[in-house]
N, C-alpha and C positions, 0 to 999 in steps of 0.2 A: 798585227797578224806578225809582223818580222818572227812577234817570241816566240809565238807556237809554231815557226814553221822552221826553227834553227834550233828550238827545244831536240826532239829526237834525233837528231843530227848531232849533236854536242853530248848528249845524253840516253844512249837507251836505257830503255826500264830499269830498273834491278832491284830484287826485296830490296835492299839495304841503300836505296837513294837519299835515304830525308836523315842517313848518320850523320854524325857531323863535320868527318872525313869527308862524305858528298856531301854537305850544304859545302862547305869551306872552299869546297873545287865549283859549283854553282857557280857563285857570288864571284870569285875570280875570274870565271870566263865568262859570263854574264859580262862584266864591266863593260866593256869595248862594246856593247849593241845597246846596251843601254844608253851611253854616252851617244854614240851613231845616230840613235834616233830622239837625244834630247836634244842635241846642235840641231836638227830638220828642221824642230820644231822654235827655233830662235832664227831663222833665217827668214826676217816681218817679208820679202818682196815675193816669195814664192807664189806663182801663180801659176796659170796656165795659159801659154797664149794661144790667140787665137789665130791664125794665117792669114785668116779673110780679112783681119780688121788690119790699117796701116801702126805697124808695132811703136811706134814714139806714143798713137795716143793713146795705147794699153798704160803703156808706162808711166804714161801723163796721170791718167788715170791711179792705177797703182799708191804711186806716190804723193797724190794727194787725200786721197784718202786715210792711208797711212798718216799725212799730215795735219789732219780737220783731226780725225780720231785720237792722234794722241799716242800709236804706235808711235811715229819722228816726232820727238820733244820739243818745245824750245827750245832753241839754240845746239842739237844737233849734228853733229859734222854729215856732210854730204859726199861719197866717194865715190864717181861714175863710173868705175873700174871692178867695186864691188856690187851696186845694182845692177850693169850689164850682166856679173857673173852669175849671179841669185834668177835674174829672173828668168835668163838665157837667151838673150839678145846681143847683139853687137855693142860698142859703145855709142854709136852714130844717129840709132833713135832715143838713148838716154840723154846723149847731148843736146838733139832739141827738145826731150820731156821737161831737162833741169830748166832752158833756155825759158818754155812754158810756162813753166813755175817760178821762177823772175820776175816776168810778166806780169805775174799774179802777186808780186811779191811773198811771196810763200815764204820763200827761199831767197835769201841775200848771201852778197859775195860779201866775204873778207879777209881780210893780209894772209889767217888760216887757209881759207877755203869756204865754201858754199857750205850753210850753216841755215836749217829750221827757221826763220822770222824771231824772233824771242818777243817782239809785242811789247815793247817798250812805253811808258804813260804816256812819252809824248805822240806816237803813233796810235795805241789804245786812244788816246783823246781824238785825234783827228780824224779818227777812223768812226767813232759817234756823234762827232761833230758834220762830216757826212753825209751817215743815215739818217737827223734829226733834220738836214735841213731838205736831202731829197727826197726819205720816204715820206715825211709826213707832206707834204703837198703833193706825193700820189695818192697820198691818201685820199686824199680831197680831193683829186678826180677822181679817181675811184667810185666816188660818194657817186657821181652824175651817171657811172654806167651797169655797176653790180643788179645785181637780178636772186631773182628766190632763190635759183641753182646754187649759185654759188656764196649768195650766204649761208647756203648750209653745206656748203661744201666746207666754211669754217668755222661753224655750229660743230662742224664734229670732229677736223682737224683740232676743234678745244676737247672735246668729250676721251679723242684719243692719247692727246695730253695727261690730263687726270689720269686713265688707267693704266701709263706710263709709268706715270709721278711713281702710281699706291705700289707698283709691280717690281721698279728701281731698273726700268729698261730706261738710263738713261742715253744710249744713243739715237732711239726710238721718237724721245722727248724731244731733241736737236734736230731728227727729221721732218716734225710732224711742225715746231715753230718753223723752222723753215719754209715749209709748206705753206705756213698760214703768210705770213709775211710777203711769198713771194706770190700768191694769188692778189695777192691786195698791189700788190707792185705789179705783177701784168694788168691790173683790171685801169687803171689809169689813162687809156689809151691813145698815151706819147709816144711816140718808139724813140727815141729823140733821151728821155727819160731813162728809161727802162736801159736804153744802153747803157748810161749814167752810171745807171745803179748795177748792175750786172759786174762794170770794170773792178768795184771791189769785193763784191759777190764772197771771193775765196776769202778774203781777209775779214771779212762778216763770217764767216763762216764758222774760222780757225778763233774766234771771239766769243760766240753762241756755245763751241765746244767746250773753251776751258768753262764757262761758268757750268753746262748742263753735265759734261762727263767727267770732269776734275774734279770741277766741287759741289757737286751733287747738288744744283737752286735747287729751292725748294719752290711750291710751286706756283705760292702766294708773295704777291699778290700780281703779279704779270698775268694769269690766267682770265686772272677777273677783269684785269684792263683791256684782253682779247677780248674779253662777254662783252665790255662797255663802248670796242669799237665798234663790234658788230654790229648790237644797238644805235651805234650813232649811222651807220653808213643805208643802216634797213629803214631809218629816220629821213637817210640823202640831206643826212647835214653835215656841208662840207664841210662849215668852218669847225665846229663840233668837232670831226671825223681829224681832220689834221691837227688842232690841239690835246684831243688823247691820245694820236698816235707820237706828238711831240714830247708829249710827255710821256711815253710810255717810255720808248728809247731812251730819255734823258735818264731813266729813272734803271734802265739797264746798265746803265755806265756809271750810273750809284753804287748798285752791286758790283760791276765787274771789279772796280778801284777796293771798293772793302773787302770784296773775296781774296784779290790779290795780295792785298796789305794783310790781311790774314794770314794766308800761306808764307808774308814773309817774315813776319814773326811767330813766326812758329818751325822756322828751317826748311820750309819747302816754299822755292822760286818759281815753283809750276814748271822747270824744267821735269 
């Protein structure tokens, strides 16, 4: 829209418009406009702020999405001033949003300021150890409570995941995968356990984002494992469900480490 709006103002129609001299002039005068457009597109935090919703929550959600999606990469420095300017709010809601993201451990404080959590090997191991302990137990409890309707929701999640893999929509794969696990976790019937799982859910989303959106993990064998878990849930076999979930998450960890090692050996550290 900007391009065609300025064109008639700068260049009234002339028969010789496309002669060499005119083309040269056209390029020189259009360059500032093109740069202006490209700079606007490169501003990742530009979102329309809803005045009816608390600003710090909106800033939090914007930044969290940028981190989980990889738009803000591991180790990226975070500038409070820059975020406030680009979103169009004061520094106070930005400061509160950053505090919340630090609480989620998506951001870390360093000597040089705030950065996106780089997820070193030690942190990664701890996250997966928590998942194995808590989510496998939650899955075993879920087997006692699950209904046919909820089983259908899980089956639909697997079907969507296969479709998204085929079309290369890895952001949608991530959503479907997170939905599968959160559905099972929320069926455990233990509110204290759900709260414990929710405490590290943002870090889990970040690890999954690396696997699915950055490294483009294939659909096998994890979707087959999802189907095996669904079948064990249908049979209300609590012991088997717990064992399958433990194996599944441990397999995720092995694949994640392997992908990171491959990236490191090829010169891509994940940043």
